[in-house]
Structures are given as C-alpha cells and as structure tokens.
N, C-alpha and C positions, 0 to 999 in steps of 0.2 A: 462283464456281464451287467447291465443297467439294474440298479436297485429296483426291487418288486414294490409295488404301490401297497402303501398299508392296509390291510383288511380290517374288519370288524375286531377278529381275535387280536391284532396286533395294535389297537387303542387301549387305554387305561382303562381298567376295569370300572374306575368311577365315572369315567367320561361317558363310556359305554351305557351303563346302568341310566346315566343321566336322561341319553338318546334314547333309549327304550322308555323312559317314563314320558319324553316328550312326544314320541310317536303315540301312545296309549291315550296321553290326552287329549292331542290333537284328532287322530285317526282310529280312534280304537282297535290299533295294531295286536291283532292276537298274536302274530309271532314274537314280538316283544316283549308281551306279558307272558308267554309260554318261556321265554328265556330267563325272565326274573321269577318266574313261580320254579323252575326247575332250581336255581341256584339259591333263592332265600325258603322255600317251603320247607326243606329240611334242617335248616337252620333256625329257622323258627319254631319248629318242633322241638328241636334241642333245648333253643332258650325257654320256652315254655314249660318242660320239663325239670330246668334249671330252677325255674321259680315256683316249683311245687305242684304243677298239674300233672296229673295221672295221663296215660299213653291215649287214651281216647280223647279227654278235654285238651290235651297238646296238640294233637290233630286237628281236633275242630277249631281251637283258636288260631291254629296257623292257616286254616282255610279263611276263616273270618278276616284275617289281617291281610290275605292275600284279594279276597273279595273289595275290602277297603281301599287297596291299591288301585285296583281295576277302576272302582266308582269316584275315586278323590284323586286320580292320578294330576288333573288339572290345578289342584292345589300344591301339588309339591313345587317348593322353590329351590332351584339348585344353588342360589346366593345364599341361603340360610343354613341348610344342610348337606350333607351326602344323602345319597337314596338310600344307604344301609342304614344311618342314623333316622331317618325319616321313616321308614319301615318299623325298626327296632321300638322308636317312640310310640308307634301306633300299636305294636305287639304288647308292650309294656303296659298303657292304658288297657289294651283289653284285658290282660291278665288280671287286673286291679278289678276292672268292672264284674270279671267273671267271679273273682273272690267275693266282691260285694254281694253278689245276687246268691251264691251260696253261703256266704257268711260262714268262712271256713276259720278256725282260731290259728292255724298254722303259718298265714300270711300274717307277717308283722307289718303294720302300716309305717314304722319307724326304720325299715329295712334300707342300708343304703342304696342297694340295687334298685331299689322303688323311687328312689328320687331322680328327678330331671337331671341330666348332666350339666355341669356348668358350662356356661357358653365359651368356646375356646377363644383365647385372647388374640387379638389381631397379629401380634408380633409371632406368636407361635403359628397361626395359620399360614402367615407369609413365609416362614421358616419351612414349614411342612410342603407348599406349593412349589418354593424353590430347589428344594431338595427333588421333589418328584420329576422337576424339569432337567436337573442335571441327570438323575439316573436315566430316564428316559433318552438324553442325549447321550449317554455313556453306553447304554445298550445297544445303540445302533454301531458303535464302535467293534464289537464283540465279532469273532468269525462266526460266519453263518451256522455252522453244526452246533455252536453252543447258544447262539441267540435263538435258534429254534426250538431247542430242546428246555430253553428257560422260559419263553412264552408257552410252551406247552403245558409246562409246570404250571405256571404263575397266572396265565390267563385264560387258558381251559381247566383248569384246576386238575390236572392229571395226576396221578401219583408216578413214582419212578417206575415202577412195573407196568403200569399203562403206558407210558412213554416209551417203554422199550419194546412194548408188542407193537405200538402203533407204528414205530420206526423201524423196526425189525433190527434192533442193536440188542446187544449184551445187557444187562443189569448195569454191572460195572462200568461200562461205557458211558451210560446213561447220567450215573452218579457224578463220575469223574468230571465230565464233561460241564454238568451243573455247578460243581464245585469250582472247577477253573473259572467259569462264569462270575461266579459271586468273587471270587480272589481277584479277578480282573477289575471287575466295577469297584470293590472296596479300594483298592489300590489307586485306579484313576479320581476317585472322588477324593480320597483323603490328598492326592496331591493338589488337588484345585485349591486355589486360593481363599 
C-alpha cells in the first residue's frame, strides 16, 4: 500500500501555524484565521486570567490579540519566533497596556512573567530543531494504527476519549496504542547516536 500524502493535519503544528500566518498576511485567508483563532483564543483567555484579568476582561483582551494577529500578520517573521511566541508576546503587552489604563495595583511591574523572554541561544535552537526532525522521521516508522492515533492526539488536539469516539475504539485501546507509540519513539530516539 503506497504511503499517503501528508495532509495539513500531519504537518508539524509550528509549521502549520506559520503557513496560516503567511496565508493571512498574503491573502487575508479567513480559513487560516479561523484555524488560528480556534486554537489560540481559549489559550489566550486562560493566559489573561493567569495574569490577573477577570473573565470579561480576559475575553476582551483575547479578542484584541486575535484582531491584532489579523491586522499585523504581515509583521510576523518565522525566523525570529514561533507563531505562539509572537502571539503570546502581543498578549502580554496587551495585558500590560490594559493594566496601565486601569491602574490596578495587583499587577506588579517586576513580575517575572511580565518580562520579555530571553532569546533562545543558537545551540539550543539547533538542538531543538534537530530533535524535532528526528522525532518526525521516527514517527513515520510507527505502525499506522499507532501513528494515526498519535497524530489525532497531538496535531488535532483530541483527548483520548474524543479519539476513542472518533475512531470507534475502546478507550483502553487508544491509551495503549498511544503509550506503545511513545515507548517505541523513545527507544528509537535513545538508540540514535
């Protein structure tokens, strides 16, 4: 049986997000924006709450960040940061701006979470990229029934229960196949020089 062509769900999430950003910047692609919105809006809302925003303010700030993504997608540079890093940097700045407008004393300007992240060292970036490439290559050696469930869990973000329902499998089988896939990947990667 010939291997299936890679679908968008099979691409790495980081690459997929960068492709969505490029389509938004170049063509104002609403589908790409919807994909990014669906993934990031709930995470942004949660992040804003962690930074002290009340639920209504968190929702409003998450919306503002996504509008900024739409308007400024052409300013995103994949060579400088991942899409998620870029988005959460905007979110952090929006939260700081909102705090300044309301002058709430509970947000401490010396809070470590409010400081910009240190740039990743080139050797760490290289190691991470090489590890991602090795993992992707080893994933292709997994049995199809394990690989398809692993992709559903990590590329589509489905829970084990959702995977069981989607593939009409018992929950134990889903957990077992994903655990076996992880064990096999770990073993293969540790064996590499």
